[in-house]
C-alpha positions in Angstrom: 0.0 0.0 0.0 3.1 2.2 0.0 3.3 5.7 1.4 -0.4 6.3 1.4 -0.9 4.1 4.4 2.4 3.2 6.0 6.0 3.2 5.1 9.5 3.5 6.5 10.9 6.9 5.5 14.6 7.2 4.7 16.4 10.3 5.9 16.0 13.3 3.6 19.0 14.3 1.5 18.3 17.9 2.5 20.2 19.8 5.1 20.1 18.1 8.4 19.2 20.3 11.4 21.2 20.5 14.6 21.4 17.2 16.3 18.4 16.4 18.4 17.7 12.7 19.3 14.0 13.5 19.8 13.5 15.2 16.4 11.3 13.2 14.1 10.5 15.6 11.3 11.3 19.2 10.5 10.8 21.7 7.7 12.6 25.0 7.2 11.5 27.8 4.8 9.3 25.3 3.0 7.4 26.3 -0.1 5.2 24.5 -2.7 4.2 25.9 -6.1 1.6 24.1 -8.2 0.8 25.2 -11.7 2.6 28.5 -11.2 0.6 29.3 -8.0 2.1 29.5 -4.5 0.2 27.0 -2.3 2.4 27.3 0.8 5.5 29.4 1.6 7.9 30.2 4.4 6.7 27.3 6.5 8.9 26.1 9.5 8.0 23.1 11.5 9.7 20.9 14.2 8.0 17.8 15.3 9.7 15.9 18.1 9.1 12.7 20.0 5.6 12.6 21.7 4.3 15.8 20.0 0.7 16.1 19.0 0.5 18.9 16.5 -2.7 20.0 14.7 -2.7 22.1 11.6 -5.8 24.3 11.3 -7.0 26.9 8.8 -9.7 27.8 6.3 -10.4 25.7 3.2 -7.7 26.2 0.5 -5.1 27.2 3.1 -2.7 24.4 2.0 -3.1 22.1 4.9 -3.3 18.8 3.0 -0.5 20.0 0.7 1.7 20.6 3.7 1.2 17.0 4.9 1.9 15.6 1.5 5.1 17.5 0.9 6.4 16.6 4.4 5.8 12.9 3.4 7.3 13.2 0.0 4.1 12.7 -1.9 4.2 16.2 -3.4 7.5 17.7 -4.3 8.7 20.9 -2.6 9.6 24.0 -4.6 12.0 25.4 -2.0 13.2 24.9 1.5 14.5 21.9 3.5 12.9 18.8 4.9 14.4 16.4 7.5 13.0 13.0 8.5 14.7 10.9 11.1 16.4 7.8 9.6 14.1 4.8 9.5 11.2 6.8 10.8 8.0 4.7 10.7 5.1 6.8 9.5 1.4 5.8 9.4 -0.6 8.0 7.0 -4.3 8.4 6.7 -5.2 10.4 3.6 -8.3 12.6 3.3 -9.7 10.6 0.4 -9.2 6.9 -0.4 -11.7 5.0 -2.5 -11.7 1.3 -3.1 -13.3 0.4 -6.5 -16.0 -2.3 -6.6 -13.9 -4.2 -9.0 -11.5 -4.9 -6.1 -13.3 -7.5 -4.0 -11.2 -7.3 -0.9 -12.5 -7.6 2.7 -11.5 -5.4 5.6 -9.4 -8.3 7.1 -7.7 -8.9 3.7 -7.0 -5.2 3.2 -5.3 -5.0 6.6 -3.3 -8.1 6.0 -1.7 -6.9 2.7 2.0 -7.0 2.8 2.0 -7.2 6.6 3.3 -9.7 9.1 0.7 -9.0 11.7 -1.2 -12.1 13.0 -5.0 -12.4 12.9 -5.4 -11.7 16.6 -3.3 -8.5 16.4 -5.4 -7.2 13.5 -8.6 -8.1 15.4 -7.3 -6.2 18.5 -6.8 -3.0 16.5 -10.2 -3.4 14.8 -11.8 -3.9 18.2 -10.3 -0.6 19.5 -11.8 1.2 16.5 -15.2 -0.5 16.9 -14.8 -2.2 13.5 -14.3 -5.9 14.5 -17.8 -7.0 13.3 -16.9 -5.7 9.8 -13.7 -7.7 9.2 -15.4 -9.9 6.6 -17.2 -7.0 4.9 -15.9 -5.9 1.5 -14.1 -2.5 1.6 -16.3 -1.0 -1.1 -19.4 -1.8 1.0 -18.3 0.3 3.9 -19.7 3.8 4.6 -17.2 6.7 4.4 -16.8 6.8 8.2 -16.3 3.0 8.5 -13.7 3.1 5.7 -11.9 6.0 7.5 -11.6 3.9 10.6 -10.2 1.0 8.6 -7.6 3.3 7.1 -6.6 4.4 10.6 -6.3 0.8 11.6 -4.1 0.2 8.6 -1.9 3.2 9.5 -1.5 1.9 13.1 -0.8 -1.7 12.3 2.9 -1.3 11.9 3.3 0.6 15.2 4.4 3.9 13.6 6.6 6.5 15.4 4.5 9.2 13.8 0.8 9.1 12.8 -0.2 11.6 10.1 -4.0 12.2 9.8 -5.7 14.4 7.2 -9.2 15.3 8.4 -9.7 11.9 10.1 -13.2 12.6 11.3 -14.6 14.2 8.2 -17.0 11.3 7.4 -18.0 10.5 10.9 -21.1 11.4 12.8 -20.8 13.2 16.2 -20.8 10.0 18.3 -18.1 8.5 16.1 -16.0 11.7 16.1 -15.9 11.7 19.9 -15.0 8.0 19.9 -12.2 8.6 17.4 -10.7 11.5 19.3 -10.9 9.6 22.6 -9.0 6.7 20.8 -6.4 9.1 19.5 -6.0 10.6 23.0 -5.5 7.2 24.5 -3.1 6.2 21.7 -1.0 9.3 22.3 -0.9 8.9 26.0 -0.3 5.2 26.3 1.9 4.4 23.3 3.7 7.7 23.1 3.0 7.9 19.4 3.6 11.3 17.9 0.7 12.8 15.9 0.5 15.3 13.1 -3.1 16.1 12.1 -5.2 18.4 9.9 -8.5 19.1 11.5 -11.5 21.4 11.3 -12.8 20.2 14.7 -11.3 23.0 16.7 -13.3 22.2 19.9 -11.6 18.8 19.9 -8.2 20.2 18.9 -8.2 22.5 21.9 -8.6 19.6 24.4 -6.4 17.1 22.7 -3.4 18.8 21.0 -0.1 19.9 22.5 0.6 22.4 19.7 -1.6 24.2 17.1 -0.4 25.6 13.8 -2.7 28.0 12.0 -1.9 27.9 8.2 -3.2 30.2 5.5 -0.6 29.8 2.8 2.0 30.5 5.5 2.1 30.0 9.2 -0.1 32.8 10.6 0.4 31.7 14.2 1.5 28.7 16.2 1.6 27.7 19.8 -0.1 26.0 22.7 -3.9 25.7 22.3 -4.5 27.9 25.4 -2.5 30.7 23.9 -3.3 30.4 20.2 -6.9 31.8 20.6 -5.4 35.1 21.9 -3.3 35.6 18.9 -4.6 38.4 16.6 -3.9 36.3 13.5 -6.2 33.6 14.9 -9.0 36.2 15.5 -8.5 37.6 12.0 -9.1 34.2 10.4 -11.8 32.7 12.6 -13.5 35.9 13.9 -13.6 37.5 17.4 -16.7 35.6 18.5 -15.3 32.2 17.7 -11.9 33.1 19.2 -13.7 34.2 22.4 -15.8 31.0 22.5 -12.7 28.8 22.1 -10.8 30.7 24.7 -13.6 30.2 27.2 -13.8 26.5 26.2 -10.1 26.1 26.8 -10.2 27.9 30.1 -13.0 25.6 31.3 -11.1 22.5 30.1 -8.0 23.5 31.9 -9.9 24.3 35.1 -11.7 21.0 35.0 -8.5 19.0 34.5 -6.0 21.1 36.3 -7.9 22.5 39.3 -6.5 20.0 41.8 -3.0 21.2 41.1 -3.7 24.8 42.0 
């Protein structure tokens, strides 16, 4: 299934940053031009061991392009990218369709080119509430069900870094909450680093360690509790929304951190 789902990434030939044993992936002065148009420019990013970074921004801001260029799917036009040698990446793309002419079951899809045993596959499917669908053909799944299978596929090789492009886009509210709880548990228990594009800002604020707001370039970046106070965030999402998210984050911090005060 190659890079679209999971692969071992060799170290980039680009300039290597200062030595940092915890550094998994970095970009410096990154730019991408497609068909003569600048999609992203002047992007800097450092992702270290046990980071959870979420990229947010309006439609057309270049978020999906950023993920693809970091993974080597889309070529960069300028800048430098570093990936830790032998970095294991699990990637869940925004769109992935299985044609009806490919009669493959969920279990068969997850077993392709992998050494995982049946009980290990079943354990991951169970965590994602998809165990009962293991004999279902991939093309018969709903969009949300297929998304969870893709996440299972990305996780099945125990990646160092999980890259998710709008993972909850086809899920109903209940399934979205379930997915984000699963990601939170994964992040906390397995120490897997996560790089995610998401529009679900209320979930982002309670889950992420770092937020990057992208609109062609990095408008603002930082901890969730600080990002809503940045004028660039307000200019993109509006004062009312920024205020609402700030209140939400304050309530979340108070709920979870009150005993430490």
